[in-house]
C-alpha positions, 0 to 999 in steps of 0.5 A, a space after each residue: 589866506 590864513 588857515 586860522 582866519 575866521 571868515 567862512 559862514 554856515 552857508 559857505 560851509 554848505 557850499 564847500 561841503 555839499 554832502 553836508 546837510 544844514 541841519 546836521 551842521 547846525 546841530 553839531 555847531 550847537 553841540 560843540 562838534 565844530 570849531 567856531 568862534 562864537 557857538 551862539 552868536 545871537 539871532 541873525 548873526 553868523 557863526 564864523 568858522 576858520 579854515 582850519 575848523 572847516 578842514 576838520 569838519 570835512 574829516 570828520 563828515 568823512 569819518 561818520 559817513 563810514 559809520 564812525 560815532 560823531 563823537 568819536 570822529 570829533 575826538 579823532 579830528 581833534 588830533 588832525 590839526 598839525 597835519 592839516 597845518 603842515 598840508 595847507 602849504 603843500 601843492 597838489 603836485 607834492 610828492 608826499 601827502 599827509 595820510 591818517 589810518 583809522 580802525 576799529 578795536 575789538 572792544 569798539 573804540 577807534 584807533 587813530 595812527 598819524 604815521 604809516 605802519 612799518 615792519 610788524 606793525 604793518 603786518 599787524 593791521 586790522 583787515 578793515 581800516 580807513 585811510 584819510 588823505 589829510 593832506 589831499 583833503 586839505 589842498 582840495 579844501 584850500 582850493 575851494 576856499 579860494 574859489 568861493 572867496 574869488 567868487 564873492 570878490 567878483 559878485 
């Protein structure tokens, strides 16, 4: 399975992300917050989502659940593509997984760091920040997609 394939439907996504509501997914897709092959496919046609888009959506959903605004979460997940692609090929037992740190600045904006802080940077981290385990999220979503694909083949 390629990370760039467009093969997942709206209903597939709801199975892969059980905490995501159908109306929320429709709104996010319509408003361009979710990577889809075609935003307005026409009456009765399913939107198609790539594996990469689904993983970025899962990360975005996590951020929104933690209180990050949808538009800000979307911006953050746009930058995750290379980390997700790298993690797609990792195994669950890999000793190193990709992480992303996110924190809110005093002016209300969010900072996204795709590399772990070292030295003084580590001491200057704010008291509250979010760590997205992008590697583990990617592996988990890849495994869920593989199971979903196998279930559909068996049916």
